[in-house]
N, CA, C and O of each residue as an XYZ file, in Angstrom:
380
protein
N     146.212    -34.294    -15.608
C     146.347    -35.082    -16.804
C     145.423    -34.517    -17.877
O     144.241    -34.293    -17.618
N     145.938    -34.290    -19.056
C     145.160    -33.718    -20.145
C     144.217    -34.759    -20.723
O     144.563    -35.936    -20.831
N     143.032    -34.318    -21.089
C     142.035    -35.230    -21.650
C     141.995    -35.170    -23.166
O     141.354    -36.006    -23.803
N     142.666    -34.199    -23.746
C     142.662    -34.047    -25.188
C     141.521    -33.186    -25.701
O     141.438    -32.924    -26.901
N     140.637    -32.741    -24.810
C     139.521    -31.877    -25.200
C     139.765    -30.500    -24.606
O     139.942    -30.360    -23.396
N     139.775    -29.481    -25.463
C     139.993    -28.140    -24.930
C     138.663    -27.524    -24.491
O     137.592    -28.075    -24.744
N     138.756    -26.383    -23.835
C     137.572    -25.727    -23.278
C     136.563    -25.386    -24.365
O     135.363    -25.572    -24.166
N     137.023    -24.890    -25.511
C     136.103    -24.531    -26.588
C     135.322    -25.741    -27.080
O     134.129    -25.632    -27.361
N     135.981    -26.897    -27.188
C     135.291    -28.113    -27.607
C     134.256    -28.525    -26.563
O     133.165    -28.974    -26.915
N     134.591    -28.375    -25.282
C     133.650    -28.714    -24.226
C     132.415    -27.821    -24.309
O     131.293    -28.303    -24.151
N     132.608    -26.530    -24.554
C     131.482    -25.608    -24.669
C     130.609    -25.954    -25.870
O     129.382    -25.907    -25.784
N     131.239    -26.299    -26.986
C     130.481    -26.617    -28.193
C     129.668    -27.894    -28.017
O     128.600    -28.035    -28.613
N     130.164    -28.821    -27.206
C     129.486    -30.097    -27.008
C     128.474    -30.069    -25.873
O     127.860    -31.093    -25.572
N     128.290    -28.926    -25.242
C     127.340    -28.780    -24.154
C     125.954    -28.567    -24.738
O     125.787    -27.788    -25.677
N     124.952    -29.257    -24.188
C     123.600    -29.040    -24.721
C     123.160    -27.596    -24.508
O     123.593    -26.949    -23.555
N     122.297    -27.088    -25.393
C     121.851    -25.695    -25.251
C     121.073    -25.495    -23.958
O     120.407    -26.403    -23.460
N     121.178    -24.288    -23.435
C     120.469    -23.944    -22.208
C     119.002    -23.667    -22.524
O     118.680    -23.116    -23.577
N     118.146    -24.040    -21.636
C     116.709    -23.822    -21.789
C     116.380    -22.456    -21.186
O     116.309    -22.312    -19.965
N     116.181    -21.459    -22.046
C     115.972    -20.099    -21.563
C     114.690    -19.983    -20.744
O     114.656    -19.232    -19.769
N     113.654    -20.694    -21.108
C     112.407    -20.635    -20.335
C     112.641    -21.132    -18.907
O     112.110    -20.567    -17.950
N     113.421    -22.169    -18.776
C     113.745    -22.692    -17.441
C     114.589    -21.686    -16.668
O     114.366    -21.472    -15.477
N     115.557    -21.068    -17.342
C     116.387    -20.055    -16.690
C     115.532    -18.870    -16.244
O     115.698    -18.354    -15.139
N     114.622    -18.448    -17.111
C     113.764    -17.308    -16.757
C     112.921    -17.637    -15.530
O     112.716    -16.787    -14.664
N     112.434    -18.869    -15.458
C     111.675    -19.285    -14.284
C     112.548    -19.221    -13.030
O     112.081    -18.808    -11.969
N     113.816    -19.628    -13.148
C     114.730    -19.602    -12.008
C     115.153    -18.188    -11.620
O     115.718    -17.981    -10.546
N     114.884    -17.223    -12.480
C     115.144    -15.816    -12.135
C     114.121    -15.307    -11.133
O     114.354    -14.303    -10.461
N     112.995    -15.990    -11.031
C     111.959    -15.607    -10.060
C     112.398    -16.134     -8.707
O     112.391    -17.340     -8.463
N     112.773    -15.227     -7.844
C     113.325    -15.593     -6.546
C     112.352    -15.230     -5.438
O     111.226    -14.805     -5.700
N     112.789    -15.399     -4.214
C     111.952    -15.048     -3.079
C     112.092    -13.601     -2.656
O     111.451    -13.170     -1.697
N     112.919    -12.848     -3.357
C     113.166    -11.449     -3.004
C     112.948    -10.563     -4.231
O     113.500    -10.823     -5.300
N     112.149     -9.530     -4.067
C     111.860     -8.616     -5.164
C     113.140     -7.995     -5.724
O     113.264     -7.809     -6.935
N     114.086     -7.675     -4.846
C     115.334     -7.047     -5.286
C     116.072     -7.934     -6.297
O     116.685     -7.436     -7.241
N     116.004     -9.230     -6.091
C     116.655    -10.150     -7.026
C     115.856    -10.263     -8.319
O     116.424    -10.288     -9.410
N     114.534    -10.330     -8.188
C     113.677    -10.441     -9.370
C     113.887     -9.276    -10.337
O     113.978     -9.485    -11.547
N     113.963     -8.053     -9.811
C     114.053     -6.880    -10.692
C     115.422     -6.764    -11.365
O     115.567     -6.018    -12.333
N     116.409     -7.475    -10.876
C     117.711     -7.493    -11.542
C     117.842     -8.677    -12.494
O     118.332     -8.529    -13.614
N     117.407     -9.845    -12.049
C     117.669    -11.065    -12.806
C     116.720    -11.258    -13.991
O     117.167    -11.634    -15.075
N     115.427    -11.009    -13.809
C     114.484    -11.251    -14.908
C     114.734    -10.355    -16.116
O     114.794    -10.864    -17.235
N     114.882     -9.037    -15.938
C     115.177     -8.205    -17.119
C     116.507     -8.573    -17.774
O     116.631     -8.528    -18.998
N     117.494     -8.934    -16.969
C     118.785     -9.334    -17.529
C     118.604    -10.566    -18.411
O     119.137    -10.625    -19.519
N     117.863    -11.531    -17.926
C     117.610    -12.747    -18.691
C     116.863    -12.421    -19.985
O     117.200    -12.937    -21.051
N     115.858    -11.573    -19.885
C     115.033    -11.224    -21.049
C     115.784    -10.402    -22.091
O     115.626    -10.616    -23.293
N     116.598     -9.465    -21.625
C     117.167     -8.461    -22.526
C     118.635     -8.682    -22.894
O     119.091     -8.177    -23.920
N     119.378     -9.425    -22.079
C     120.814     -9.528    -22.298
C     121.282    -10.957    -22.540
O     122.229    -11.177    -23.294
N     120.637    -11.919    -21.918
C     121.113    -13.306    -21.945
C     121.468    -13.787    -23.352
O     122.533    -14.372    -23.550
N     120.599    -13.553    -24.324
C     120.827    -14.055    -25.680
C     122.054    -13.446    -26.352
O     122.586    -14.020    -27.302
N     122.504    -12.298    -25.872
C     123.668    -11.641    -26.479
C     124.985    -12.119    -25.874
O     126.056    -11.798    -26.391
N     124.916    -12.881    -24.786
C     126.127    -13.344    -24.112
C     126.763    -14.504    -24.859
O     126.062    -15.311    -25.470
N     128.099    -14.592    -24.814
C     128.759    -15.788    -25.332
C     128.316    -17.008    -24.506
O     127.881    -16.867    -23.363
N     128.430    -18.180    -25.087
C     127.982    -19.409    -24.443
C     128.581    -19.594    -23.047
O     127.877    -20.005    -22.124
N     129.853    -19.300    -22.886
C     130.490    -19.475    -21.573
C     129.826    -18.587    -20.524
O     129.628    -19.017    -19.388
N     129.484    -17.370    -20.887
C     128.824    -16.473    -19.943
C     127.376    -16.898    -19.702
O     126.864    -16.730    -18.596
N     126.719    -17.438    -20.706
C     125.372    -17.960    -20.503
C     125.406    -19.095    -19.471
O     124.539    -19.185    -18.603
N     126.411    -19.947    -19.582
C     126.545    -21.046    -18.634
C     126.857    -20.527    -17.235
O     126.382    -21.085    -16.246
N     127.643    -19.475    -17.147
C     127.937    -18.875    -15.851
C     126.677    -18.276    -15.248
O     126.449    -18.399    -14.044
N     125.851    -17.626    -16.074
C     124.598    -17.077    -15.586
C     123.704    -18.200    -15.051
O     123.087    -18.054    -13.996
N     123.636    -19.299    -15.766
C     122.837    -20.441    -15.307
C     123.371    -20.955    -13.968
O     122.595    -21.308    -13.080
N     124.677    -20.993    -13.831
C     125.288    -21.436    -12.568
C     125.002    -20.440    -11.453
O     124.807    -20.831    -10.302
N     124.976    -19.157    -11.790
C     124.660    -18.125    -10.814
C     123.258    -18.346    -10.235
O     123.032    -18.168     -9.038
N     122.335    -18.735    -11.098
C     120.960    -18.949    -10.656
C     120.821    -20.152     -9.725
O     119.799    -20.300     -9.054
N     121.830    -21.002     -9.681
C     121.815    -22.152     -8.768
C     122.225    -21.772     -7.350
O     122.132    -22.593     -6.438
N     122.678    -20.536     -7.158
C     123.154    -20.100     -5.839
C     121.973    -19.754     -4.935
O     120.860    -19.515     -5.402
N     122.239    -19.733     -3.656
C     121.219    -19.426     -2.655
C     120.862    -17.934     -2.679
O     121.716    -17.088     -2.944
N     119.597    -17.623     -2.400
C     119.129    -16.236     -2.406
C     119.941    -15.311     -1.500
O     120.284    -14.210     -1.933
N     120.266    -15.701     -0.262
C     121.046    -14.777      0.574
C     122.415    -14.435     -0.035
O     122.887    -13.305      0.087
N     123.041    -15.414     -0.687
C     124.324    -15.132     -1.346
C     124.119    -14.183     -2.517
O     124.840    -13.195     -2.655
N     123.132    -14.482     -3.363
C     122.839    -13.605     -4.506
C     122.528    -12.185     -4.049
O     123.003    -11.213     -4.636
N     121.736    -12.082     -3.011
C     121.375    -10.761     -2.497
C     122.625     -9.999     -2.060
O     122.797     -8.835     -2.424
N     123.490    -10.635     -1.292
C     124.716     -9.986     -0.830
C     125.599     -9.547     -1.980
O     126.160     -8.451     -1.954
N     125.725    -10.391     -2.981
C     126.575    -10.058     -4.126
C     125.964     -8.936     -4.965
O     126.654     -7.987     -5.337
N     124.670     -9.050     -5.260
C     124.026     -8.056     -6.131
C     123.819     -6.708     -5.443
O     123.739     -5.677     -6.110
N     123.733     -6.714     -4.119
C     123.621     -5.455     -3.375
C     125.005     -4.922     -2.987
O     125.126     -3.901     -2.310
N     126.027     -5.628     -3.425
C     127.430     -5.270     -3.214
C     127.807     -5.225     -1.732
O     128.652     -4.430     -1.319
N     127.175     -6.080     -0.948
C     127.549     -6.219      0.461
C     128.688     -7.211      0.620
O     129.405     -7.192      1.620
N     128.850     -8.079     -0.374
C     129.911     -9.083     -0.361
C     130.256     -9.422     -1.806
O     129.612     -8.950     -2.743
N     131.288    -10.251     -1.967
C     131.726    -10.671     -3.291
C     131.776    -12.193     -3.328
O     132.081    -12.842     -2.327
N     131.476    -12.744     -4.480
C     131.592    -14.187     -4.648
C     133.067    -14.568     -4.682
O     133.896    -13.850     -5.241
N     133.375    -15.691     -4.083
C     134.750    -16.194     -4.145
C     135.052    -16.813     -5.508
O     136.214    -17.010     -5.863
N     134.012    -17.114     -6.261
C     134.158    -17.682     -7.600
C     134.322    -16.526     -8.590
O     133.414    -15.712     -8.757
N     135.465    -16.459     -9.234
C     135.773    -15.330    -10.125
C     134.779    -15.217    -11.281
O     134.421    -14.105    -11.668
N     134.328    -16.333    -11.837
C     133.374    -16.284    -12.948
C     132.024    -15.754    -12.483
O     131.399    -14.949    -13.174
N     131.574    -16.203    -11.314
C     130.309    -15.702    -10.793
C     130.403    -14.216    -10.481
O     129.471    -13.460    -10.758
N     131.527    -13.793     -9.904
C     131.701    -12.378     -9.593
C     131.710    -11.535    -10.864
O     131.152    -10.438    -10.888
N     132.339    -12.043    -11.915
C     132.349    -11.317    -13.193
C     130.925    -11.184    -13.737
O     130.565    -10.142    -14.285
N     130.119    -12.231    -13.589
C     128.730    -12.167    -14.056
C     127.935    -11.171    -13.225
O     127.127    -10.421    -13.771
N     128.148    -11.152    -11.928
C     127.491    -10.175    -11.059
C     127.808     -8.762    -11.553
O     126.919     -7.915    -11.640
N     129.066     -8.518    -11.872
C     129.471     -7.195    -12.334
C     128.814     -6.835    -13.665
O     128.458     -5.677    -13.882
N     128.648     -7.815    -14.561
C     127.964     -7.568    -15.825
C     126.514     -7.172    -15.562
O     126.000     -6.231    -16.167
N     125.864     -7.891    -14.662
C     124.468     -7.594    -14.322
C     124.361     -6.194    -13.713
O     123.468     -5.428    -14.074
N     125.262     -5.861    -12.799
C     125.200     -4.558    -12.143
C     125.533     -3.412    -13.083
O     124.962     -2.330    -12.947
N     126.437     -3.615    -14.029
C     126.773     -2.567    -14.997
C     125.556     -2.132    -15.778
O     125.449     -0.973    -16.178
N     124.641     -3.050    -15.996
C     123.432     -2.766    -16.736
C     122.505     -1.797    -16.044
O     121.770     -1.063    -16.705
N     122.527     -1.781    -14.719
C     121.571     -0.969    -13.977
C     122.198      0.268    -13.315
O     121.485      1.111    -12.770
N     123.506      0.370    -13.364
C     124.163      1.516    -12.728
C     124.338      2.629    -13.748
O     124.682      2.383    -14.905
N     124.094      3.871    -13.300
C     124.229      5.023    -14.209
C     125.673      5.299    -14.577
O     125.951      6.232    -15.331
């Protein structure tokens, strides 16, 4: 059933993300995750469209073992948006 609100309106009505909080959540229990997530947050996050910023925030809510598997390319996320964000992060560090 349609609600009358499209996706763009939902994004515009979403409160802004707290970058300091996101940066804190980039600090994980694994160095491999820290060296990928913190620089990405510092250097790329602000350039992302709002939808991708929200996806990045959702990515940070995932468990470390899942993030590690995805970022080390041992596995793929079943969530297409999260997988797309993983690929954006990895493109930044691959030659």
